[in-house]
C-alpha positions as CSV (number, residue, x, y, z in Angstrom):
1,M,163.6,-133.6,112.4
2,R,167.2,-133.0,113.3
3,A,168.2,-133.0,109.6
4,W,165.6,-130.4,108.8
5,L,166.7,-128.2,111.7
6,A,170.3,-128.5,110.7
7,L,169.4,-127.5,107.2
8,A,167.5,-124.4,108.5
9,L,170.7,-123.3,110.2
10,V,172.9,-123.5,107.1
11,C,170.4,-122.0,104.6
12,A,171.7,-118.6,103.6
13,S,171.4,-116.5,100.5
14,A,173.9,-117.7,97.9
15,G,173.3,-114.9,95.5
16,A,172.6,-115.3,91.8
17,Q,174.1,-118.4,90.3
18,P,173.9,-120.0,86.9
19,A,170.8,-122.2,86.5
20,R,171.7,-125.9,86.7
21,S,169.6,-129.0,86.1
22,G,169.0,-131.4,89.0
23,L,170.7,-134.0,86.8
24,D,174.0,-132.3,87.5
25,F,173.7,-133.2,91.2
26,M,172.9,-136.9,90.6
27,G,175.3,-139.8,90.9
28,P,176.6,-141.6,87.8
29,A,174.1,-144.4,88.0
30,T,171.1,-142.1,88.0
31,Q,172.5,-140.0,85.2
32,A,173.1,-143.1,83.1
33,M,169.6,-144.3,83.8
34,Q,168.1,-141.1,82.6
35,R,170.3,-140.7,79.5
36,D,169.8,-144.2,78.2
37,D,166.3,-144.9,77.0
38,S,166.8,-148.6,77.3
39,Q,167.5,-148.2,81.1
40,N,165.1,-145.3,81.8
41,P,162.1,-146.9,83.6
42,A,159.8,-144.0,82.6
43,M,159.8,-145.4,79.0
44,L,157.0,-147.8,80.2
45,W,154.8,-144.8,80.8
46,L,155.9,-143.1,77.6
47,H,154.9,-146.2,75.5
48,E,151.5,-146.2,77.2
49,G,151.2,-142.5,76.4
50,Q,151.9,-143.2,72.8
51,A,149.1,-145.8,72.7
52,L,146.7,-143.3,74.3
53,W,147.6,-140.7,71.8
54,N,146.4,-143.0,69.0
55,K,143.4,-144.4,70.8
56,P,139.9,-143.1,69.9
57,E,138.0,-142.2,73.1
58,G,134.8,-140.6,74.3
59,R,131.4,-140.1,72.6
60,E,133.3,-138.5,69.7
61,Q,135.5,-141.5,69.3
62,R,138.4,-139.2,68.5
63,S,142.0,-139.7,69.4
64,C,144.6,-137.0,70.0
65,M,146.1,-138.0,66.6
66,S,142.7,-137.2,64.9
67,C,143.2,-133.5,65.6
68,H,147.0,-133.1,66.1
69,G,148.5,-135.8,63.8
70,D,152.0,-136.9,64.3
71,A,153.0,-135.9,67.9
72,S,156.7,-135.6,66.9
73,Q,155.7,-132.7,64.7
74,S,152.7,-131.1,66.3
75,M,153.8,-131.3,69.9
76,R,157.4,-130.3,69.3
77,G,158.1,-127.4,71.6
78,V,154.6,-127.4,73.2
79,A,155.7,-128.5,76.7
80,T,158.4,-125.9,76.9
81,R,155.7,-123.2,77.0
82,Y,153.5,-124.5,79.9
83,P,151.9,-123.4,82.1
84,A,150.1,-121.1,79.6
85,F,147.3,-118.7,79.7
86,D,143.8,-120.1,79.1
87,T,141.2,-117.7,77.7
88,A,138.3,-119.7,79.0
89,S,139.4,-119.7,82.7
90,Q,141.3,-116.4,82.4
91,G,144.2,-118.0,84.2
92,P,147.2,-120.3,83.7
93,L,146.8,-124.0,82.9
94,N,149.6,-126.6,83.2
95,L,150.1,-129.2,80.5
96,A,148.1,-131.9,82.4
97,Q,145.2,-129.5,82.8
98,R,145.3,-128.7,79.1
99,I,145.2,-132.4,78.2
100,G,142.2,-132.8,80.5
101,Q,140.5,-129.9,78.9
102,C,141.0,-131.3,75.4
103,R,139.8,-134.7,76.6
104,V,136.5,-133.3,77.9
105,Q,135.8,-130.7,75.2
106,H,136.9,-132.5,72.1
107,Q,136.7,-136.2,72.9
108,Q,133.7,-135.8,75.2
109,A,135.4,-138.3,77.4
110,T,135.4,-138.7,81.2
111,P,138.3,-136.7,82.7
112,W,141.2,-138.5,84.2
113,S,141.9,-137.8,87.9
114,P,145.1,-136.0,88.8
115,E,148.2,-138.3,89.1
116,S,146.3,-141.2,87.4
117,E,148.4,-143.5,85.2
118,P,146.8,-142.5,81.9
119,L,147.2,-138.8,82.5
120,L,150.8,-139.1,83.6
121,S,151.5,-141.4,80.6
122,L,150.0,-139.1,78.0
123,E,151.6,-136.0,79.6
124,T,154.9,-137.8,79.5
125,Y,154.5,-138.7,75.9
126,V,153.6,-135.1,74.9
127,A,156.4,-133.5,76.9
128,Q,159.0,-136.0,75.6
129,Q,158.4,-134.6,72.1
130,S,160.2,-131.4,73.3
131,R,163.1,-133.2,75.0
132,G,166.3,-131.2,74.5
133,L,164.6,-127.9,73.7
134,P,165.1,-124.9,76.0
135,I,162.3,-124.1,78.4
136,A,160.6,-121.0,77.0
137,P,157.6,-119.8,78.9
138,A,155.4,-117.4,76.9
139,A,156.1,-113.7,77.3
140,D,152.4,-113.1,77.9
141,P,151.5,-110.0,80.0
142,R,148.3,-111.7,81.2
143,L,150.4,-114.2,83.1
144,A,152.3,-111.5,85.1
145,P,150.1,-111.4,88.2
146,F,150.0,-115.2,88.4
147,T,153.8,-115.4,88.0
148,A,154.2,-112.8,90.8
149,R,152.0,-114.8,93.1
150,G,154.0,-117.9,92.3
151,Q,157.2,-116.1,93.1
152,A,155.8,-114.9,96.4
153,A,154.9,-118.5,97.3
154,Y,158.4,-119.6,96.4
155,V,159.9,-117.3,99.0
156,R,157.2,-117.5,101.6
157,R,158.0,-119.4,104.8
158,I,155.4,-122.1,105.6
159,G,154.7,-125.0,107.9
160,Q,155.8,-125.8,111.4
161,L,159.4,-125.7,110.3
162,D,158.9,-122.2,108.9
163,M,160.8,-122.7,105.7
164,S,160.5,-121.6,102.1
165,C,161.5,-123.2,98.8
166,A,164.1,-120.4,98.3
167,Q,165.9,-121.3,101.6
168,C,166.8,-124.7,100.2
169,H,167.0,-124.3,96.5
170,D,168.6,-120.8,96.4
171,G,170.4,-120.8,99.7
172,A,171.5,-124.3,100.3
173,W,171.9,-126.1,97.0
174,D,174.8,-128.4,96.5
175,R,174.6,-129.5,100.1
176,K,173.0,-132.7,101.3
177,L,169.9,-133.5,103.3
178,A,169.7,-137.0,104.9
179,G,172.4,-138.1,102.4
180,N,170.5,-136.8,99.3
181,P,171.8,-133.8,97.2
182,I,169.9,-130.5,97.5
183,T,169.5,-129.2,93.9
184,Q,168.5,-125.8,92.6
185,G,165.0,-127.2,92.3
186,Q,164.8,-126.5,88.6
187,A,161.6,-128.1,87.1
188,T,163.1,-129.5,83.9
189,G,162.0,-133.1,83.7
190,Y,158.4,-133.5,84.7
191,P,156.5,-135.9,84.7
192,I,159.5,-137.5,86.4
193,Y,160.4,-141.1,87.5
194,R,161.5,-141.1,91.1
195,L,163.1,-144.3,92.5
196,E,161.5,-143.3,95.9
197,W,158.1,-143.5,94.3
198,Q,158.8,-146.5,92.1
199,G,156.8,-144.7,89.5
200,M,156.0,-141.4,87.7
201,G,154.8,-138.3,89.3
202,S,153.9,-134.7,88.4
203,L,155.6,-131.5,89.5
204,Q,152.6,-130.9,91.7
205,R,153.2,-134.2,93.5
206,R,156.8,-133.1,94.2
207,L,155.7,-129.7,95.4
208,R,153.1,-131.2,97.7
209,N,155.7,-133.6,99.1
210,C,158.0,-130.6,99.9
211,M,155.1,-128.8,101.6
212,T,154.3,-131.8,103.8
213,G,158.0,-132.2,104.5
214,V,158.1,-128.8,106.2
215,R,154.8,-129.7,108.0
216,A,152.6,-127.4,106.0
217,Q,149.1,-128.1,104.7
218,A,149.5,-128.9,101.0
219,P,146.8,-127.6,98.6
220,P,144.9,-130.2,96.6
221,F,146.1,-131.2,93.1
222,G,145.1,-128.6,90.5
223,A,144.8,-125.8,93.1
224,A,145.5,-122.3,91.6
225,E,148.4,-121.7,94.0
226,L,150.2,-124.8,92.8
227,V,149.8,-123.8,89.1
228,E,151.1,-120.3,90.0
229,L,154.1,-121.8,91.6
230,E,154.7,-124.0,88.5
231,L,154.5,-120.9,86.4
232,Y,157.2,-119.2,88.4
233,L,159.4,-122.3,88.3
234,A,159.1,-122.4,84.5
235,Q,160.2,-118.7,84.4
236,R,163.1,-119.6,86.8
237,A,164.2,-122.5,84.6
238,R,164.0,-120.5,81.3
239,G,166.7,-121.6,78.9
240,L,167.5,-125.0,80.5
241,P,166.8,-128.0,78.3
242,L,163.6,-130.0,78.9
243,E,164.5,-133.5,80.1
244,T,161.2,-135.3,80.2
245,P,161.2,-138.0,81.3
246,A,163.9,-137.4,83.9
247,V,164.9,-139.8,86.7
248,R,165.7,-138.9,90.3
249,P,166.4,-140.9,93.5
C-alpha cells in the first residue's frame, strides 16, 4: 500500500520519449535468459506449440499445417499486425482469439479456454515466427474507434488507488516499485514468461494483474475493453521489434 501511494506522488508527465522495450530495464541475468534460447524457459511452451501446429484435431482432423503449411513462412510477420479487424464480428480480435476462431471454424474442434496451456503454447509458436520484426499494426480505418477507446482506457484513472496506466508507464518509467523496475509498458513480447508466474501468460493476464493491483475490477478474459487496450498498446509499440517469447521477473 505504501509503495503504491509513494508511486502516485512521483508520477508526473515525462513528455514524449523514445519507445523502449521492457528488456532494456531488466538486469543482466534476465536479459541473458531471454536472448539465449537454451536458457529461455518459454521454449518448453514453444515446442509444445510446434507439436500442436502439426497435430490433426477436431471433426475435420485438420492441423494448422494442413491449411498454412510451414509456419516459418506462412506466419512470418502475422503476429506484428494483431489485434486486427475481424469482418465477422465487426471488431478487433487479438491473436489468441484468431487462433480460437480458426480452431472452431476450420478444425471443428472444441475451443480452448483463455490462458490454457495449449492456447498459450500455440500462440507463442505463431508469434515467435515474427521475432525480430517491427510491430506494425494495420492502418485500417475500421479500427480507429476501437483504438480511441483503448487509448481512453490507458489514461483513465481506475480503482481505489485512482491510477491509470499512463501515470506509471508514461510518467514514472525508469523508477522502481517495490524494488522492481517500472518500464514503459511496451507490449513487445507476449505471450511472455514471468518468473513471478513460473509460466507463460498473455498480455490480457498482465493487464488484469495491473488492474487488480490498483484495486479495480478487472474485465474477464476476452472482454472488448481488454482487446481495445491491446490494440492501443500495439499502436504505441509500433516499430519496436517483436520479442516473443520474452522473459520478465
